[in-house]
C-alpha positions, 0 to 999 in steps of 0.5 A: 523672270516668267511665274513658271520660272520664279515657282521652279525656283522657289521650289528648288530652293525648298528642295535644298533646304530639305534634310535628305539633301543636307545629308548628301551635302556631308560626306560623314552624314551620308556614310553615318545615314548609309550605315545605319540603313544597312544595319537596319535591313540586315537586321530585319532580314535576319528577324524576318528569316528567323521568324519564318524559319521557326514557323515552318519548322513548328508546322512541319513538326505538326505533320508527322503522320505523313511519312515523308514530310514527318521525316523530313520535318524530324531531320530539320528539327535535329539540325536546329537542335545540334546547331542550337548546342554549338552556338 
């Protein structure tokens, strides 16, 4: 066996022992890993969107002196308050 082939075989053995590959060998671990990954992505998206909308509404609420933006910001705030009272 040549030196390159031996190094390649050693690299493949190291890769086989890697945790990521061990997860993919077991279907239960694979499903569990992907479930947790999906939950983390979903939670991060919701938290990020909530922060972004909150900041945007706070900024728009300060711009009441501009008639069009002020009316729009007021409508957005009313909608959010209605939804907050329902939920």
